[in-house]
C-alpha positions in Angstrom: 0.0 0.0 0.0 1.2 3.5 -0.8 2.2 5.5 2.3 0.4 8.7 3.0 2.6 11.8 3.5 2.5 13.2 7.0 0.4 16.2 7.5 2.0 19.4 8.8 -0.1 19.6 11.9 0.2 15.9 12.9 2.8 13.3 13.8 2.4 10.3 11.5 3.5 6.7 11.3 3.7 4.5 8.3 0.9 2.0 8.0 1.0 -1.1 5.9 -1.4 -4.0 5.2 0.0 -6.2 8.0 1.2 -3.6 10.5 -1.2 -2.7 13.3 1.4 -2.1 16.0 0.2 0.5 18.4 -3.5 0.3 17.7 -4.1 -1.0 21.2 -2.5 2.2 22.7 -5.2 4.8 23.1 -2.8 7.7 24.0 0.8 8.6 23.1 2.3 11.8 24.5 -1.2 13.2 24.9 -2.3 12.3 21.4 -4.9 9.7 20.5 -4.3 7.0 17.9 -6.4 7.4 14.7 -6.6 5.7 11.3 -6.4 8.4 8.6 -7.9 7.6 5.2 -7.3 9.6 2.0 -9.6 9.9 -1.0 -8.2 6.7 -2.6 -8.9 4.6 0.6 -5.2 4.3 1.6 -4.7 4.3 5.4 -2.1 5.8 7.7 -1.9 5.3 11.4 -1.3 8.7 13.2 -1.4 10.2 16.6 -3.4 13.4 16.9 -5.0 15.7 19.4 -8.5 17.3 19.3 -7.1 20.7 18.6 -5.2 19.3 15.5 -8.4 17.8 14.2 -10.2 21.1 14.8 -7.5 22.9 12.7 -8.0 20.5 9.9 -11.8 21.0 9.9 -11.4 24.8 10.0 -8.9 24.6 7.2 -11.3 22.6 5.1 -14.1 25.0 5.8 -11.9 28.0 5.0 -10.8 26.8 1.6 -12.9 28.8 -1.0 -15.1 26.9 -3.4 -14.8 27.3 -7.1 -18.0 29.4 -7.0 -17.8 32.6 -5.0 -21.3 32.3 -3.8 -21.9 31.5 -0.1 -25.6 31.3 -0.2 -25.7 27.5 0.4 -24.2 27.4 3.9 -26.2 30.3 5.0 -29.5 28.8 3.8 -28.6 25.5 5.4 -27.4 27.2 8.6 -24.6 24.7 9.1 -23.0 25.2 12.6 -19.2 25.6 13.0 -17.0 23.0 14.5 -16.1 23.4 18.2 -13.8 21.5 20.6 -16.9 20.3 22.5 -18.1 18.5 19.4 -14.9 16.6 19.2 -14.9 15.9 22.9 -18.1 13.8 22.4 -16.0 11.3 20.4 -14.0 10.5 23.5 -15.3 7.8 25.8 -14.1 9.7 28.8 -16.3 12.7 28.1 -19.3 10.8 26.6 -22.3 10.5 28.8 -24.1 8.0 26.7 -23.4 5.4 24.0 -26.4 6.5 21.9 -25.3 6.6 18.2 -25.1 10.1 16.8 -24.2 11.6 13.4 -23.6 15.3 13.7 -22.9 17.7 10.8 -20.6 20.7 11.0 -19.1 23.0 8.4 -17.2 20.7 6.1 -17.2 17.8 8.6 -19.4 14.9 9.6 -18.9 13.5 13.2 -19.9 9.9 13.6 -20.2 8.4 17.1 -21.4 4.9 16.6 -19.9 2.5 19.1 -17.3 1.1 18.6 -16.4 3.4 15.6 -15.9 7.2 16.2 -14.9 9.1 13.1 -14.4 12.6 11.7 -15.3 12.7 8.0 -14.1 15.5 5.8 -14.7 15.9 2.1 -11.2 14.5 1.2 -10.1 12.6 4.3 -11.5 10.6 7.3 -10.0 10.1 10.8 -11.3 7.0 12.6 -10.8 6.5 16.4 -10.9 3.0 17.7 -11.1 1.4 21.2 -8.0 0.1 22.9 -6.6 -3.3 21.6 -8.9 -3.2 18.5 -6.6 -5.1 16.2 -9.3 -7.1 14.4 -11.5 -4.0 14.2 -8.7 -2.0 12.7 -8.3 -4.6 9.9 -12.1 -4.5 9.3 -12.1 -0.7 9.1 -9.3 -0.7 6.5 -11.0 -3.3 4.3 -14.3 -1.5 4.6 -12.9 1.8 3.5 -11.0 0.3 0.6 -14.3 -1.4 -0.5 -16.5 1.6 -0.3 -14.3 4.6 -1.2 -14.1 5.2 -4.9 -13.6 8.0 -7.3 -17.2 7.4 -8.7 -18.8 8.8 -5.6 -18.0 11.7 -3.2 -15.5 10.7 -0.6 -17.8 11.6 2.4 -20.6 9.4 1.1 -18.2 6.4 0.7 -16.9 7.1 4.2 -20.3 7.2 5.7 -21.3 4.0 3.9 -18.0 2.4 5.1 -18.6 3.4 8.8 -22.2 2.1 8.6 -21.1 -1.2 7.0 -18.4 -1.7 9.6 -20.9 -1.1 12.4 -23.4 -3.5 11.0 -20.7 -6.1 10.4 -19.6 -5.9 14.0 -23.2 -6.2 15.2 -23.7 -9.2 12.8 -20.6 -10.9 14.1 -21.7 -10.4 17.7 -25.2 -11.7 16.9 -23.9 -14.7 15.0 -21.7 -15.6 18.0 -24.4 -15.3 20.6 -27.5 -16.7 18.8 -26.2 -20.3 18.2 -25.0 -20.6 21.8 -28.4 -19.4 23.0 -30.2 -21.8 20.8 -28.0 -24.7 22.1 -28.8 -23.7 25.7 -32.5 -23.5 24.9 -32.4 -27.0 23.3 -30.5 -28.5 26.3 -33.0 -26.9 28.8 -35.9 -28.4 26.8 -34.8 -31.9 27.9 -35.8 -33.6 31.1 -32.5 -33.2 32.9 -31.8 -29.5 33.2 -28.4 -28.2 34.3 -28.0 -25.2 36.6 -25.0 -24.1 34.5 -27.2 -24.0 31.4 -29.7 -21.9 33.3 -27.0 -19.4 34.4 -25.5 -19.3 31.0 -28.8 -18.6 29.4 -29.4 -15.8 31.7 -26.1 -14.2 30.7 -26.8 -14.7 27.0 -30.3 -13.1 27.5 -28.6 -10.0 29.0 -26.2 -9.9 26.1 -29.1 -10.2 23.5 -31.0 -7.5 25.3 -28.0 -5.2 25.0 -27.6 -6.1 21.3 -31.3 -5.4 20.7 -30.9 -2.1 22.4 -27.9 -1.2 20.2 -29.8 -2.2 17.0 -32.9 -0.3 18.0 -30.9 2.9 18.8 -29.2 2.6 15.4 -32.5 2.2 13.6 -33.9 5.1 15.5 -31.0 7.3 14.6 -31.2 6.4 10.9 -35.0 7.0 10.8 -34.5 10.5 12.4 -31.9 11.3 9.7 -34.1 10.1 6.9 -36.9 12.4 8.1 -34.5 15.4 8.2 -33.7 16.5 4.7 -31.5 19.4 5.9 -29.2 17.0 7.7 -28.8 14.8 4.6 -28.1 17.9 2.5 -25.5 19.1 5.0 -23.7 15.7 4.9 -22.9 16.2 1.2 -19.7 18.1 1.9 -18.3 18.0 -1.6 -21.5 19.2 -3.2 -21.8 22.0 -0.7 -18.2 23.0 -1.3 -18.7 23.2 -5.1 -22.3 24.3 -5.3 -23.9 27.8 -5.2 -27.5 26.8 -4.6 -29.5 24.4 -2.5 -31.6 23.2 -5.4 -28.7 21.3 -6.9 -28.4 19.0 -3.9 -30.1 15.6 -4.1 -30.4 13.3 -1.1 -31.2 10.2 -3.1 -27.8 8.6 -2.7 -27.8 9.1 1.1 -31.4 7.9 1.4 -30.5 4.7 -0.5 -27.5 4.1 1.8 -29.4 4.6 5.0 -32.4 2.6 3.8 -30.2 -0.3 2.9 -28.7 -0.4 6.4 -32.2 0.1 7.9 -33.2 -3.2 6.2 -30.1 -4.9 7.5 -30.7 -3.7 11.0 -34.4 -4.7 10.8 -33.4 -8.2 9.9 -30.9 -8.3 12.8 -33.5 -7.1 15.2 -35.9 -9.7 14.1 -33.3 -12.5 14.7 -32.5 -11.2 18.2 -36.2 -10.7 19.0 -37.1 -14.2 17.9 -34.4 -15.7 20.0 -35.4 -13.6 23.0 -39.0 -14.9 22.6 -37.6 -18.5 22.6 -35.6 -17.7 25.7 -38.7 -16.1 27.4 -40.8 -19.2 26.5 -38.1 -21.5 27.9 -37.9 -19.5 31.1 -41.7 -19.8 31.5 -41.5 -23.5 30.8 -38.6 -24.0 33.2 -40.5 -22.1 35.9 -43.5 -24.3 35.3 -41.4 -27.4 35.7 -39.8 -26.0 38.9 -43.2 -25.1 40.3 -44.5 -28.6 39.5 -41.6 -30.2 41.3 -42.0 -27.8 44.2 -45.7 -28.6 44.5 -44.9 -32.4 44.3 -42.4 -32.0 47.2 -44.9 -30.0 49.2 -47.5 -32.7 48.7 -45.0 -35.4 49.7 -44.2 -33.4 52.8 -47.9 -33.1 53.7 -48.3 -36.9 53.2 -45.3 -37.7 55.4 -46.5 -35.3 58.1 -49.9 -36.9 58.1 -48.4 -40.4 58.4 -46.2 -39.3 61.2 -49.1 -37.7 63.0 -51.3 -40.8 62.8 -48.4 -43.1 63.8 -47.8 -40.9 66.9 -51.1 -41.9 68.5 -50.3 -45.7 68.5 -46.9 -44.8 69.8 -48.5 -43.1 72.7 -50.7 -46.1 73.4 -47.8 -48.5 73.1 -45.7 -46.3 75.5 -48.5 -46.4 78.1 -48.6 -50.2 78.0 -44.8 -50.3 78.1 -44.6 -48.7 81.6 -43.6 -50.8 84.5 -46.9 -50.4 86.3 -49.2 -53.2 87.3 -52.7 -53.2 85.9 -55.3 -55.8 85.2 -55.6 -54.8 81.6 -52.9 -57.2 80.5 -54.9 -60.0 82.0 -57.9 -59.4 79.8 -58.2 -62.1 77.2 -57.1 -61.1 73.7 -56.3 -57.6 74.9 -52.9 -57.7 73.2 -54.3 -58.5 69.8 -57.1 -55.9 70.2 -54.5 -53.1 71.0 -52.2 -54.4 68.3 -55.0 -54.3 65.7 -56.2 -50.8 66.8 -52.6 -49.5 66.5 -52.4 -50.9 63.0 -55.9 -49.9 61.8 -56.0 -46.4 63.2 -53.1 -44.9 61.2 -54.3 -46.5 58.0 -57.9 -45.5 58.4 -57.0 -42.0 59.5 -54.6 -41.5 56.6 -57.1 -42.8 54.0 -60.0 -40.7 55.4 -57.8 -37.6 55.4 -56.7 -38.4 51.8 -60.3 -38.8 50.7 -61.2 -35.4 52.3 -58.3 -33.6 50.6 -59.3 -35.2 47.3 -62.8 -33.8 47.7 -61.1 -30.4 48.3 -59.1 -30.7 45.0 -55.8 -31.8 46.5 -54.4 -35.1 45.2 -51.6 -36.5 47.4 -50.8 -39.3 44.9 
């Protein structure tokens, strides 16, 4: 790959196809690591501060367009770039992980976890999380696939960022869903493992988080599609070279966002269906546990009844077992009478109680 020349306001390092050294280091001498892409899709690994990015954006906005008219930015009322806008791209200063695409003069700020990027009309700077080796390779391939001379650079960069984001979401979903399906299948059998129950609960939390991420992305794209001014302002090259708003068309951006909306809708359906399966399995598992618990309670009631009815003959036998003289033992057949009563009373009492409970709707056996 051809190396990109260092910019005058940045410190730069050579970046090759197989060299991702230092990507895992978020800061170096107060500067953040970023992947810089030029209009041909070539990538350079650089370290840059927010003030340096701000200078680049101001420089791009200050370059005069071929037409001397400035009516377009005034009509669109595009706000200028401030340091506070760039601060939102930093995890330290970000209050929420909600995806946001903000437009400033000659710059588009993309904050879609895990990709945070500053897109200009002729360059793009992508900030990645710490130790994002695989993600850096995915970003490089995505930009090389989407950036071309046939379309404005900023549109290709926006499409590349959206494709990378959906690809990361797809990989996460494809990793979680098969494991969740396997856990649901195992829990559907008679012998359930507590480890599977705990693992399924963890996977459910992960799927809820994924569903929330997909839903927030869909919500962001639908808001952008309903705002024509935002889509017009995202066309940095057209704004730079145009003198009137009527020449701007949002068809390309609408097609890009609608394509990713379809992909996100399909992802959300997959996650929602698996969440429904998990919820059904949870309900079934709870029913099985309640059935077992009720069975144990009935067994406890039966054993308590048996112990209660046996206690009465024990009392009688204890009375006859005392070393006190009485004439009862001299009565003919008294031993067999007492013995028969002691056997018959617990059985009769248990059967009568069982019959009564059956009439009340409680079946012991």
